[in-house]
N, C-alpha and C positions, 0 to 999 in steps of 0.2 A: 908663593906669598898670597894670602887672601886679599882680594880686591873687591871693590864695589864698582858697578858700571850701570849705565842708564840706557834704557830702550824706550822708544815711543812707538806704540802701535798706531799707525796712521789712520786717517778717516776711511781710506779704502778698506782697511782691515775690519773696522767697525761695521761698515756698510755691507761687507761680504759675510759677516758672521763668523769671523776666524779668530776672535780674541782668545777664547778658551783654548782652542787648538794650538795657537802659537805659544801661549804661556805654558801649556802642558809640555811642550817640547823642551823648554828651558828647565822645567821642574824634573822631567824624566832624565835629563842630562846630569842633574845633581846640583844645579844652581839654586841657591836659597833666595826666596823672595823676601827682600828687606823693606820694600815700600811699593805701594800700588795705589793709583788713583785715576779717575776719569776727570778730564778738564776740557774746557773750550778754550783753545789758544787764541790769542789776539795778536794784532799787528805789532804791538810794542815788544812782547816777548819773542815773537818770531824774528823780528828785525835784529834783536840781540843774538838769538840762537843761530841765525843764518848770516850773521854779519860778514863772514868770510866769503859769502856769495853775492854781496851787495853790488858788485860791479858786473855781474853776469846778467845777460839779457833775460834769463828765466827766473830771476830773483822774485819778482812779484808773483809769477805763476806758482812757484814753490809755496810762497806764503799763502796764497789763495787756496791752494790745495789743502794745506794743513789747517785751514780755518773752515773747511767745508762741513765738518761735523766734529763732535768731540773726539778726543784721542785718549788712549790709555797709556799712562806713563808708569814704568816699573824701574825700581832699583833692584838689581840682582847682585848676589854676592857669591864668591867662590874663589878657589885657587886659580890665579891667572884668568879671572872672570872676563876682562876686556877681550883678550885674545880668543877665549873659548866662545864668547858670544859672537864675535866677528866671524869665526869659522862656521858657526851654526847658521848665521844670517846669510852669508854668500855675498858675492859682488853686487854693486849698486844696480846694474842693469839686469833686471829679472830675466830677460831673454838670454843673457850670457851666464847666469848663475847656474852652478852645477846642480843636477838633480840630487835631492837629499838635503839641500840647504833650504832654509825657509823661502828665500826669494826664488830659488830654482823650482820649488814645488808650487808656489802660490802666485808668482808675479810674471807678467808679460811686459813690464814697463820699466823705464829708467826712473820716472818720477813716482808713479803709483806702485811703489815697490815694497809695500806692506809695513816696513819697519825702519826706524832710525836706530842706529847703534853707535855709541860713543867709539871714537877711533883710537883713543889712548887713555892711559890712567889719568893724565892731567886733564884731558877733555872731560872724562867721566866725572871727575871730582867737581869741575866747574859746572857741568850740566846738572849733576845731582843738587848742587846748591841753588841753581837757577830754578829748578822745578819742584823741589821739596823743601819744606821747613825741616829743621833738625828733628822736631818731635814726630815727623811723619816717617822717619827711617827707624826701623826696629832692629834691635840687637837681641837675638834669642838663640838658644841652643837648638839646633835642628837634630832630632833624635837619630837620623840616619847618617849624620856627619862622620862618625867613626867608621862607617862602612863604605864611605865614598872615597876616602883618601888613606894612603899609608901614613903612619903616625909622624913621619918626618917630612911630609910634602907641604905642610902649611905653616911651618915655623919660620 
């Protein structure tokens, strides 16, 4: 089934000049870019986004890190996009992430781990609504679509 998911390329990614390289990995996999923007996150939206961490001692540190510079937010689309993105991203701790994953190739940190990726279809839907207006998500035919999937994989 075709899904949409959300990723946030963190300030460390912007500062290290890895934005294009990371997005390219998703495009080469065959995921369609449905939305893309650069924003400066603030405490209000981060408190909502990371509400599940609000009781953790590192909550403020995470928010501070995400406000250090702008971030790039992307909505990606594809068959089983959430699971596919999670596999490409790797485990949270970059030191433990497998080589070949984004975190395994570019991160040495648990926090400064390059990228946030939605962890479920439900979370992805909530996060897309949090970070994008409906008119910022684009629905278009990707000309390579018929060459990415078998004709019965996306129905």
